[in-house]
N, C-alpha and C positions, 0 to 999 in steps of 0.2 A: 777507509771509508767503504771502498770496493766491496771490500768482505762484509762487510756490516750490512750492506745491503743485501749482497748474495745470502746472508744469513737470515734477512728480514722475509726474501723472499721464497725461500727454503721453508720456514717456520710462518707462512702467515695465518695460519690457524692460531696460533698462540699468541701471534700480535694482535690478532684481533681481539682475542681475549684479554690481552693486556688493558688495550684501549677502552675494553667493557669496562673491565673493574677502576680504570682512572675515571669513565664516566659515572660510574657508580658511585664512587667515592666523592668526586664533586656535588654532583645532582640528587643524588637518594643516598646520604651518606648511612643511613641506616639499613638497608638493602645492600649496601656495598660491604659492610664490617661483615653481615648475614653470609653475603656469598662468598667472602672469602673465608669464615669459620669453617661453611661448609667444603670448601676447595681445601682445607688446610688439611681436614681429616682425611680424604680424598688420598692427598699427597704423602701422609704418615703411613697413611694403609699400603699404598703404590712402594716404598720407602723398606717397607720390611719382606713384600712378598717378592718384590720384581728382583733381587738381586737372587734370593733361591731359585726363582725361573730361570734366569736368565745361565745361572750358574748350572742346573740340570741342563738347559738347551744345549749350552756348549758341548758338556760331555755325550748327550745324545749325538750331535752334528759329529764328534770325535770317534764315536766309538762306533757307530750304528752305520753299517755300508751301504751305499747311495743305493746300490742295486736292491737290497732288500726294501728300502721305501718306496722304490719304484714298483716293486713286485707288489707290495704291498695296497699301496695309494697312488699309482702312475696312472697314467691316460690309459692301459691296458686294464688296469685292476677288475675294470668290470663291478659285477654284485658285490665280489669279494671287497672291492676296495669300498664301496657304497657301507657296506654291515660294517668293515671295522672300524671307519670314520664314523660311523653313529656311535658304536661301542667306546672309542676314545673320548670324543664330546661327552657319551651319557655320564661315563664315569670319571670323569674329570674333576679336579679340585680346583678351588679357588676364582675369582669374580674375573669377567669377561676378558680385562684387556692383560689377564696373566696369557692368555689364547695368542697374542697375537704375536709374540717372540716365538714361539712354538711354531706357530703356521709358515713364518718368514722362512724357517730354518726348516722344514719341511717340503716346502717349494724350492728350497735351495737343493735340496738330497730329492726332488724328482715327483713331489707332489703333484697332483692335477688339482685344479682350479674350482672344478665340482666338489671334489673331496676336502678340500681347505673349506668350503662354504657350507658342508655337511659338518665337519670338524665345531666351525664358529657356531652352527646355530644351533647343533645340538648342545653345544658346552653353555650357550646363553639360555634357552628355553627348556629342553628336556633331560636335565641333571635326573639322573635315578636317585638323590636323596630328595628332592624338590617334586618328582614325582609322589613319592612317598605322603610328602606333608598335605599336596594338593588334596590326595585320596581323602588322608586325615579330615580335611577342613571340608573340601566341597566334595565329596562322594567321590566311590571308586568310577562310577558310569560316567560321571564330570569329565573326570581325569583320563579316562580310558579314549572317550571320544575326543576329546583334547588333543590328546600325544598321537592316535590316527590320523587326525585332518591338520597338525602340527608336520608330521613325519612327511605326509603326499606333499604338502608345500613347501618343505623342508627341499625335497627333490627334484621339484619343479624348478624354483629357484635358484637351485646348483647347477641344473641344466642350463638355462637360460644365461645365468651369468660366466660360464663355460665359455658358451657361445659370443658373447660379446667383450668378454674380458681375455684379454692375450698373456701370458706370462710377460712376452717383453713388456708390455707396458707399465709391470709393476716394479719398485724398486728395491729389488731382491740384493742388489749388487749397490755399494756407492761408487759408483763409478764416475771417473775425474778424467776427462781427456787431457785440460789444459797440463803444460810438462811444470807451470811456472806454480802449480799448484804446493803448497805447503805443507809437509808432514804435521799431524797435529793429534792430542789423545783427548778425548771426551772424557773430561773428568767424571759426568754423572756416570758411566757405564763402566769406568776402573774400576776394578774390586784391589789392586793394591799386590798382585799374586805376586810382582818382583820377575816373570816370566821373560819380558823385553828387555830387562836389567841386565838379568841372564846373557842372553841372547845378543845384543847387542850393547853392550856396554857401553861403548864409545859415544850413543845416540842418543840413551834414555838414561834419566835420573829419578829418582822416586822422592817426591816434596811431600811431606805430610801427608803419606801413604798412599799417593798420587802418582803416577807415573807422568814424566812432563818429557817434551822432547828438547834435549840442552842446546841445541845450534837449529839453525835454518837449514831444512832440508828439502829439497825440491822433486818433485815428482821423476823429472827429466834425468835425475842422477843419476838412476838404477843401483841403488845400495843394493846389495844382493841381504845381508845382513838385517836391513830394515824390512825387505819382503819379506823375509823369515819370521820376523817379530810382529809383524801386519798377518799372516798368515796364521801362526798361531797362538794368537790374542784369545783364549778363552771367552770374551764377552763382546771382540770385535769393538775394542772402543779407539782402535790408531788407525788414521785415515787422513790421505789428503784432502786439503778444502781449497 
């Protein structure tokens, strides 16, 4: 029961959404069905896109040195960091939610809050393909003026956000201090790569192409093979809860 309460507290938004669906299904069933169908469409889209994004993010995390990210996007990157962030966001592909795991990885590698805000904002509103369509339908003058004002706004918002939000406040790492926390594999993230079963065959098994912990393992046990599996998991699906 305590684990369920903990899960609910850590996923408050999802819990509220579920209750909203239940409310709609009971009192306004037509809207409930329509909302569910729309949500199902986006879930299907995410299931197609997110595994690719997570794999790409894991490869970048594994192969791109931390100092490279810090030099390009870190606190001391200055104008170079702003420009690189704009280019990265503007030439990106895919929906905005695909940017979140990428940005989380960049923060872990040393990117600044300001540059992360720029990447997310550029990804959302000033992609190059979108600008071309905007110019076609609304005119080059409109597109250019909107782009300039949007870019200035993004710079201002990024600077303000970096002053208010600190990296220590972000859930970059899944930190669990409780020594009684139990090792678990998030099946939604697991891609069935079998790496954990090879690194720690005594502790992990593959069931229906998903890794599972085959016995109770506490955080306080300090199992080195388990720690290695956690560190090497390409999608960061293994953690203590």
